[in-house]
C-alpha positions as CSV (number, residue, x, y, z in Angstrom):
1,M,53.4,36.7,56.2
2,K,55.4,35.7,53.2
3,I,52.3,34.3,51.4
4,A,50.3,37.4,52.3
5,M,53.1,39.6,50.8
6,T,53.3,37.5,47.7
7,T,49.5,37.7,47.2
8,L,49.6,41.5,47.7
9,I,52.4,41.9,45.1
10,L,50.7,39.6,42.6
11,G,47.4,41.5,43.1
12,W,49.2,44.8,42.5
13,L,50.9,43.4,39.3
14,L,47.6,42.2,38.0
15,G,45.8,45.5,38.9
16,T,48.4,47.7,37.2
17,G,48.5,45.7,34.0
18,A,52.0,44.4,34.5
19,F,50.7,41.1,33.1
20,G,48.2,43.0,31.0
21,T,47.4,43.2,27.3
22,T,49.8,44.2,24.6
23,I,48.7,47.5,22.9
24,Q,49.9,48.1,19.3
25,V,49.6,51.3,17.3
26,V,48.6,50.3,13.8
27,P,47.1,52.0,10.7
28,V,43.4,51.1,10.2
29,F,41.7,52.1,6.9
30,E,38.1,53.2,7.0
31,P,35.4,54.0,4.4
32,L,34.7,57.6,5.0
33,S,32.0,60.0,3.8
34,L,33.2,63.4,2.5
35,Q,29.7,64.9,3.0
36,G,29.9,68.5,4.1
37,T,33.1,69.0,2.2
38,D,33.9,70.3,-1.4
39,G,35.9,67.2,-2.2
40,D,35.4,64.0,-4.2
41,E,37.9,61.2,-4.2
42,A,38.7,59.1,-7.2
43,I,38.5,55.6,-5.9
44,R,40.8,53.7,-8.2
45,Q,39.7,50.3,-6.9
46,L,36.0,51.2,-7.8
47,G,36.8,53.1,-11.0
48,E,34.7,56.1,-10.1
49,A,34.8,59.4,-8.2
50,L,32.7,59.5,-5.1
51,Q,32.1,61.9,-2.2
52,A,33.8,59.2,-0.1
53,A,37.3,58.0,0.5
54,V,39.2,55.1,2.1
55,M,41.8,56.6,4.4
56,S,43.8,55.3,7.3
57,R,44.3,56.6,10.8
58,P,46.5,55.3,13.6
59,M,44.8,53.4,16.3
60,A,46.1,51.9,19.6
61,L,44.6,48.4,19.6
62,S,44.8,45.3,21.8
63,G,43.2,41.9,21.4
64,A,43.5,39.1,18.9
65,F,45.0,40.2,15.6
66,P,43.9,40.4,12.8
67,E,40.3,40.3,14.3
68,A,40.8,43.5,16.3
69,L,41.8,45.3,13.1
70,I,38.5,44.2,11.5
71,D,36.4,45.5,14.4
72,A,38.3,48.8,14.3
73,I,37.3,49.5,10.7
74,R,33.9,50.4,12.0
75,S,35.1,52.9,14.7
76,P,33.3,56.2,15.1
77,H,35.2,58.9,13.3
78,L,34.9,62.7,13.5
79,F,37.1,64.7,11.2
80,P,39.1,67.3,13.1
81,T,38.6,70.7,11.5
82,N,39.6,74.4,11.7
83,N,36.3,75.5,10.1
84,P,33.4,76.3,12.4
85,N,31.0,75.7,9.5
86,Y,31.9,72.0,9.2
87,R,29.6,70.3,11.6
88,V,29.5,66.7,10.4
89,Q,29.6,64.5,13.5
90,E,30.3,61.1,11.9
91,V,32.1,60.2,8.7
92,N,32.7,56.4,9.0
93,L,30.3,55.0,6.4
94,L,29.9,51.7,8.3
95,V,28.8,53.6,11.4
96,L,26.6,56.1,9.4
97,C,24.8,53.4,7.5
98,N,24.7,50.8,10.3
99,V,26.7,48.1,8.6
100,G,28.2,45.6,10.9
101,I,31.7,44.0,10.4
102,R,33.3,41.2,12.3
103,G,36.2,38.9,11.7
104,E,37.0,35.4,12.8
105,M,40.3,33.6,12.4
106,T,40.3,29.8,12.0
107,D,43.2,27.6,10.8
108,K,45.1,30.4,9.1
109,A,42.0,31.7,7.3
110,L,40.1,34.8,8.1
111,T,36.3,35.1,7.6
112,V,34.9,38.6,7.5
113,R,31.2,39.1,7.8
114,L,29.7,42.4,6.6
115,N,26.1,42.5,8.0
116,V,23.6,44.6,6.1
117,A,20.5,43.6,8.0
118,E,20.2,47.0,9.7
119,L,21.6,49.0,6.8
120,A,20.0,52.4,6.3
121,I,21.7,55.2,4.2
122,P,21.1,58.7,5.6
123,A,19.7,61.2,3.0
124,D,22.8,63.3,3.0
125,V,25.0,60.4,2.0
126,D,25.1,60.3,-1.8
127,L,26.2,56.7,-2.2
128,T,24.5,53.4,-3.1
129,T,24.6,50.3,-0.8
130,R,26.9,48.6,-3.3
131,Q,29.3,51.5,-3.3
132,I,29.4,51.5,0.5
133,L,30.1,47.8,0.7
134,K,32.8,48.0,-2.0
135,L,34.4,50.8,-0.1
136,A,34.3,48.7,3.1
137,I,36.0,45.8,1.2
138,V,38.7,48.2,-0.1
139,A,39.2,49.4,3.5
140,L,39.4,45.8,4.8
141,R,41.9,44.8,2.1
142,K,44.2,47.9,2.7
143,T,44.1,47.3,6.5
144,L,45.0,43.7,6.1
145,D,47.6,44.4,3.4
146,D,49.4,46.7,5.8
147,Y,49.2,44.2,8.7
148,Q,50.2,41.2,6.6
149,R,53.5,42.9,5.4
150,L,55.0,42.0,8.8
151,Q,53.8,38.4,8.8
152,T,55.6,35.4,7.4
153,Q,52.6,33.4,6.3
154,Q,50.0,34.3,3.7
155,L,46.4,35.1,4.8
156,T,43.4,33.7,3.1
157,V,40.4,36.1,3.5
158,T,36.7,35.2,2.8
159,V,34.2,38.1,2.9
160,I,30.6,37.1,3.4
161,I,27.6,39.5,3.1
162,E,25.1,38.7,5.9
163,G,21.6,40.0,6.4
164,A,21.1,40.3,2.6
165,E,17.5,39.1,2.5
166,D,14.6,40.0,0.2
167,A,15.4,43.3,-1.5
168,K,19.0,43.2,-0.4
169,A,19.6,39.6,-1.7
170,S,21.6,40.8,-4.7
171,L,24.3,42.2,-2.4
172,R,25.5,38.7,-1.6
173,D,27.4,38.7,-4.9
174,L,29.8,41.2,-3.3
175,G,31.2,38.4,-1.1
176,T,34.7,37.6,-2.2
177,K,37.8,35.6,-1.4
178,F,41.4,36.8,-1.7
179,V,44.9,35.9,-0.4
180,I,47.3,38.4,1.0
181,A,51.0,37.3,1.0
182,G,53.2,38.0,4.0
183,E,56.1,40.2,2.8
184,A,58.3,39.0,5.7
185,S,58.1,35.5,4.3
186,P,61.4,33.7,3.8
187,N,62.1,33.2,0.1
């Protein structure tokens, strides 16, 4: 009877998530289209004004960090609005243009892969492929900068452009490497 009761309690604990996953609310930056609006955003990191922006939104995430943050950058995004004439259903440029993003952590280094194999820019998005990828890298860096502030170690990040074959081969030069210092580091 004691074993049956222990099994029942353990099953209940597992079923209710008592031993479940940790959920953290974190800011995630995304490359967003401003199509359907009257605004342009001056993107300082790109040195130009575009009908796009890199903005954050809070998200409740679980899983391995910082990899879960990388996946979240490509989340579907619908701007809330009070104007019935604004009917844009998706603003995340990675979703709109079918650019994949994934991160893998190995030995204190993070490799981020931006996959452009299926990339297709909709006619109403007035941006080039290079601009979209640069905005994605800005969103990646801002997301990781915010996350890394609470870490004690620095993070080395390598960005690789995948699927850049034939006509897209020139996009590979957007691959980059950077280091983000942890601000919680002891001096």
